[in-house]
N, C-alpha and C positions, 0 to 999 in steps of 0.2 A: 690607491686609497680604497676603492671598492673591493679589491682582492683582500686587503687587510681586514676590512669589515666582515667579508664573507668568512675569512679564517677565524675571526673572533667569535662569529655566530655558530660555527661548526662545532658540534659536540666533541669531535675527535681532536680539535685544537685546544680545548679547554683542559686545565689541569685535572679536573675530576672526570675525564672522559670514561675511565674505567668504571666509576660509580654510575655514570649515565648508562653504560652498557649493562651493568648489573641490574639497574632499575628496569631497563627495557626488557631484559630476559625474564625478570620476575613478573613483570606485567603481562607478557605474552604467556608465561606459564599459568598465571592466574586466569587468563581468558580461556586457555585450553581446559583447565580444571572446571571452570564454570560451564563451558559447553558440555563437557562430559556429565556433570551433575544435572544439567537441564534435560539431557536426553534420558538419563536414568530415571529422573523424577517423572518425566512424561510417560515412560514405560510403566512405572509403578502406579501412576494414576489410572492408566488404561486397564492395567491388569486387575486392580482392585475395584474397578468400576466407580471411581470417585469423579463425578461429573460436575461438582461444584467449583472446581478449579481446573482450567485447561492448560495446555502446554505453553501457550503464549503468555497467559497471565502468570504462570509459574516462573517462566524465564524473566519476565519483567520484575516480579517481586524478588527474585534472586539477585538481579542487578541492583535493585533498590536496597536490599539488605547489605550487599557488599559495599555500596557507596556510603551507606549510613555508618558502617563500621569504620570506613576510611575517615569519615568526618569526626567520629568520636575519638579515634586514635591519633588525630592530628597529623595524618599522613595524606590529607587530601591534595596537598601541593604536588606530590609525585603522581598521584592518581589523575589529577587534572592535566598533567603534562602528557600522559600516555593514554588516557581514556576519554578525552573530550570527543563528543559526538560531532564529527565534521560532516556537514551536509554534502560536501563534494565526495568524500569517501563513500557515503551512503548511496548517493545518486549514481556514481560511476562504477562502483565495485560490488556493492551488496544488492542493490535493487535489480540490475539486469538479469542475474540468474533466477531470481524469484519470479519476475514477470515473464521471462521466456518459458520457464517450466510450467507456469500457469497456462500459457497458450499452447505449449507442446503437449501437455497432458489433457487438454480440454476435449471433452466428447463433442465432436463436430455436429452431430445430428441435433441434440437439444439446443446447442448454442446457436446454430444458424436457423433453426426453426423458430427461435425467439429473438433473432437478431434485430428485427425492427423494433420490438418492444425494448430490448436492451439499449439500443441507440437512443430511443426516446427518453428513457430513464437516465441514461448516462450523460447525454448532451443537453437536451432541453431541461431535464430535471436538475442537473448541476447548475445550469444558468439560473434556474428559479431559486434553488437553495442559496446560491451565492448572493443574488440580489436581495432576496427576502432577509437573509441573515444580516447583510451589510446595512440595509435600510433600518432594520429593527435596532441594530447596535447604534447606528447614528441617532435615531430618535430617542433611544434610551439615554444617550449622553445629553441630548437637548433637554429632556425632562428630568435630568439629574438622578436617573436610576443607576447610572454607572459612569465610569470614566469616559469623557467625551473624546472621540477620535474624529479627525476630519472625514468628510464624506468619502473621498477617494480611498483613504486608508481603511475605512470601514468596509468598503466593497472588497478591497484586497484581503482583509481579514475573513470576510465571508467566503472568498474564493479558496483560501488555503484551508479553512476549517471544514469545507465541504468535501475534502478528500476522505473517503471512507476506507475502512479496513475491517471487514466482517469475518476475520479468520476464526474468532471464537464462535460466532453464530453458525458458520459453515461446519465447524467441528460438531456442534450439536445436531445440525441437520443430518450429517452423515450417521451419527449414532442413532437417530430416530428413524432413519430410512424414509425421509420425506420425498415428496413428489419431485421427479427429476426436472420438471419445468420450473418449479420454484427455485431449486438449487441453481439451475442455469441462469435464471433472472438475477438472483442475488450475486452470484459469482461474476457473471459477465458485466453487470452494472458496476460492481466494485472495481474491476480491472480498468474498464474504460473510463470510469469516473476519476481515477487517479490521473490518467493522462489528460483528461479535460481540465481538471483542477490545476495541474501544473501549467498547461498551456494558457489558461485564463489568468492565472497569477502572473505569469511572465508578460502577458499582453498588457495587463493593468500596470505592471511595474514599468514597462516601456513607455506607456502613455504618461505615467507620472514623471519619468526622467526626461522625456522629450516631448513636452506639451505642444511646442510650436510645430512639430513634425506630424501631428495628428489632426484629425478633423472631426472629432466628436465620437459619438456612439457607433455610428456605422463603420468608421475607420477601425475601431477596436474589434468589431465583429468580423470585418474582413481580415484583419491581422490574425485573429484566432483561427479562422477557416484556412488561411494560408498555412499556418503552423500545423494544424491537424491533418489536412489533406496531404501536405507535403511529407509529413512524418509517415502517414499510412502508405503513401506511394513509395517512399524509400524502403520501408520494411518489406512491402510486397515485391519490389524490384529485386532486392537482395535474395529473398526466398526463391523467386523464380529462377534467378541465375544459378543459385545453388542446386535447385532441382534439375535444371538442364545439364549442369556439369556432371552430376552423379548419374543421370540417365544415359548420356552419350559417351562418357569417358571410359566406362567399363572397369571402374575401380573394383567393383564387387566381383567381377568375373576373374580378374587377375590376382585375386587374393591379397590386395593391398589394404588390409584391415586397419593398420596403424594410420595410414594416410587418410582413410575414410574418417576415422574418429577425430583426427586432428582438424580436418576441414569442417566437419559438422560442428565442432565446438567453437571454431573461430568465426564462422559466418554470422551467428547471432550477435556476437559482440561487435563485429564489423558493422552490422546494421544499426546498432545502438550508437556507436561512436560516429558513424556517418551522419545520422540525424542530429546528434548533439553538435557536431562540428559545423553543420549548416545552420545552426540556430533553431532547430526544430525540436520536437519532443522524441527523445529516445525511447520512452515507454511505449508510445503508440507504435513506433517502428518495430521494436523487438517483440511486441505482443503479436502483431500480425505476421511477423516473420516466423514466430514459433508455430502459429496456427497453420500457415501454408507449408512450412517445412515438414510438419507432422503428416500432412495430407499428400504432399507431392514428393518430398525428398526421402522420407523414412522408408517407403516401400522399395526404393532403389538401392538401399543399403544391403550389405551382406547380413546373414543371421547374427554373426558375432558382433558386427558393428551396431546392429539394432539393439541387441541386449546391452551392449556397453553404453550407448548413448542414453537409453531409457534410464538405466541405473545411475549414470553419472549426473545427468541433469537433476534427477530427484535428490541425489545426495548433496550436490552443491546448493540447491534451493533450500533444503532442510537446514543445512549448516548456516547459510546466510540469514534465513528467517529467524532462527534461534538466536544467532549472534546479534541481530538487530535489536530484539527485545531486551537482551541482557545489556547491551551497550546503551540502549535508551534508558533503562532503569538506573544504571550507574550514573549516567550523565544527569538525570533528573535529580539524584541525590547529591551530586557533587556541585553542580552549578548553583550560583546564587540566583534567587528568584524574587520578584517584586510581589510579595504576598499581601501588600497593603490594600490592593484593589479587589477585595473579596466580592463586592457587588458586581464587578465586571465579570468575574468567573461565574457567579450564580446566574445572572441574567443571560450570559452567553449560552449556558446550558439550556435555559428555557427557550431562548430564541432559536437555537439549533433544532430543538424538538419541534417547534412550530414550523420552521422552514422545511424540515424534512417532511412533515405532513403536507405542506403546501406543494412539495415536489411529488410525492408518491401518489396521493389520491387523485389529483387532476390528471397526471400522466397516465395512471391506470385507467381512468375513465376514457381518455383519448384512445388508448390502446384497445379497450373493449368496444369502442365505437367502430374501429377499423377491423375488428376480428369477428368471425362467425360465432354464433352462440355456443358452439361446442368447445371453443378455445378461449373463452372469457377468463380473465384473471379474477378468481373469487375473492371475497372480502378478507378471508383469513390470510391469503397470500399477500394481499395489499398491506395488511397489518404486520406481517412478517417482514416485508420490504421496509416498512416504516421503522421497525425496531432494529433491523440489521444495519442501519447506517451508523455504525460505530466509527470512532476515530482512532488512528493508529500511527504507524511509523511515518507515513507520507505526510500527514498533517504536521507531525512533530518536526520533520526535516524542513518543511516549508516555513514553519514558524521560526525555526532556528536561523533560516536565511533572512527572515524578516527583521531579525535583530540588527543585521547589517544594512538592510535596505531602507528602514524607516527611522526618521530622526526623533529627537525630543523624548527619548525613553519609550516611545510608542511600541517599538519592536520588542522590548523587554516585557511590557505589559501583555502583549499578544502571546509571547512565548510562554509566560507563566500561565495564562488562561488555557492555552492549548495543552500544556503539560498536565494540568489538573483534569482536563476533559479526557485526555488519552488514558490516564491512570484509572479514572472512574469507569470509562466505558469498557476498557479491555479487562480490567481486573475484577470488577464488582458486578456490573450489570448482567452479563450472560450467566455467571454462576448462580446469582440470586434468582434469576428467572427460569433456570433450567427445569424445575419441577412443574412449571406451568405450560411448557412448550407442547408436551404430549396432548393435553386437553385442548390447548389453543389450536393446534393444527387439526385435531380430530373433530372439533366441534362443528366446523363448516364443510370440511373437505372429506367426502366419503371415498374418494379415490386414494387417499393416503392410508398407509398402514396405521393401526392404532398404536398408542404409546406402549401398552402392556405387551402387545404382540411383538413389537420391535425389540423391547427389552428382553423378551424370552428367547427369540430365535436369532437375534443379531442380524436382522435383514439388511441387505444392501439396497441402495436406491434403485427404483424400478426404471425400466427403459420403455415403458408403454406411455404413449402420449395421449393426452385428453384433447 
């Protein structure tokens, strides 16, 4: 009986299987064409110095346009079949190369010199953002400002919407040649923030699904620490094993370049799947695996393997990141959304801005209390951190997962609000604010290069620390 059902569900067993294969081929062809268009469009934008739209927003808008055309042409059924944004596909295949390349290409000196501040912003700050957002959303529902969610689901919404993706702001920072410490703070906080947001969301979901097995707030905190520390340990352990293997196996000496490249590519994904298989966070594992592999494994590779791995990881990351924004844009246009709760979307944006401020400024004050006067975080850097808390693919994927996790249409409402916030922050906020960044960063920080000077000589980020 089960075999008969499986055969009936298989596309190859259906009479129109050839049509299904044709649709699949056309869909894959369309994805390849859109990837090519996105890369060409990004090159054109950079070449003609068009800074009001970046590659991420261009890819997102391209996906939105294709999805809109599919809806208008009444072919959304086929597109929905092959272009749905599956959070499992995103978390297991698209996200790992992006996170690993972020850690692998990270400049270790500015990152580790600001590691304490990054941890404060990413861990303590994400907790503050999640709690403040969740409480404000809950109070907004009580006072009839927006749709009312239960308290636990409000905190879960605060956790998933606290995942930041400042890819647009980082592109602007690179163009302006901003201070390397500011870049390290924004970049490091965003990467660790995603890991903390996922761990916190999963912890809250476990508390919701198994209330009798938990013992309140301290149990949730302990569960989160177990996930985070366990994930970090698994990533570090895999990276150290990889480093020892390449140090003492002599692969570089014996000219086994193909074997070197294969193993270097497989170890990061092994760390990610190991953490996920143990119920931990693969993002934390693969991030620290990338950081340590660059520091300990990379010097033990042959010159050919070093050149290959650097180019390969950058290539895969660029393809995955572009594909994520295209895929996300198409899914936003194709999926049905609950747009009746406009107040929920509007006040969510207001509460997110307030929660981000409650995160950045107190945490920056705490960091400044622990730092000497020469390494204080200036006010303009704090404002840049406040502004850079944009929402992107990670929040979108968690919101899509919330559709299945939360009952009574609450997941659909959260998904619609997150969709609107992602489109707004990625596509419109950074381009509209670009003309003000030069004056904004120049006004208070005399260590940064000026806006006009950066535009004239295309300066790269400095490596001098304050």
